[in-house]
N, C-alpha and C positions, 0 to 999 in steps of 0.2 A: 117444353118439348115440342108443342106444336110449331112454336117459332123456328127451331132447329130443323124440323121436317119442311116447312115453307122454304127457309133458306137452301136447303138440299135440292128441293124441286126447282126452285129459280135457277140455281147453277146448272142443273141438268138441262133445263130449256135453253139457257145462253149457250151452254156447250154444243147442244144440238144444233143451233142455228149458226154457231161458228163453224161446225163441222159441214153443215150444209152449203155455207157459202164457199168453204175450201174445196168441197166436192164440185160445186158450180165452176168454178175456175179451172180444175183439173179436168172436168167434162168439157169445157170450152177448148181447152188445149187440146185435148185428144180427138174431140169430134167436129169442132167447128173452126178452129183457127186456121187450118190449111186453106180454106177458101175465104173466110170472113176476116183473117188476120188476127194476130194476137190482140191489136188494139181496137178491132171491131170496124176498121175503115174499110176493109175489103180491097185494099190496093195492091195485094199480091197477083202473081201471074194468073192464078186460077181464079181468084175473085174477079179480076178484071174480065177475064174470058167469059164468066158466067153472068157478069153484070150484077153482082150482089150489091146491095145497099150498104151505105155508109151509116153505121149505127151511132157515131158520133154526132151526126147531123140532127138537130132538134126538130127540124120539120120531117124527117125520115121517122124519127121516134114517135112523134105527135100522130103520124099516119097509120101506126101500127097498134092494133088492140091485142091485148094479152092473149085472148082466146084464139085470135088468128096465128099468134106465133106458137102457141102451145100445138095448134093443129098442124102448122106447117113443121115443126120439129118432130112430131110423132109420125105423119103420115108422109112427109116430104113435100116437094114443089115440083110442079110440072109446068112446062111452058105451053103456049098456046095450042101446039100440035100434040099435047100429051106425053112429050118426052121429058123424063126425069131431069130435073135441073139440081135438085137436092134429093138424097135418099132420106127416108125417115128413119127415125131412131127409137120408135116404139119397143122395138125388141132389145135395145141396148141401154135404154134409160128408163127409170120408173117415173110415175107421174110427178112425184116430188122433186125429182132430179130435172125434169122438164121445167117445171115452174121455177126452180132455182135458177136455171139457165135464162129464163125470161127475166127474172129481177136482174141477173147478172147484166145481161144485154142493156136493160135500163140505165145501168151504172155507167154506160159508155157515153150517154147523152152529156152534151157540153151545153 
């Protein structure tokens, strides 16, 4: 009986992780891809205009810390004059969804 309960819990955890990964892709498509591109390269018209970083570039990835990415996703990004370059998504995404997005961004690294 204990083994059955352990197996059930394991399936729930794996299912939750899979759902979170799917949610990250959906959230990327909904909130991020317009500027950062579906592939994370940021080569679309809006991405080029805003000068977004290429998340497939290992050097770019290595320069980014998870906590900085989380903060930028939640609070947004401003230029040196204080003008918003990216809106924050604290009202649209939960903490877990933001963390899942950061993990999803890490998967772009080549």
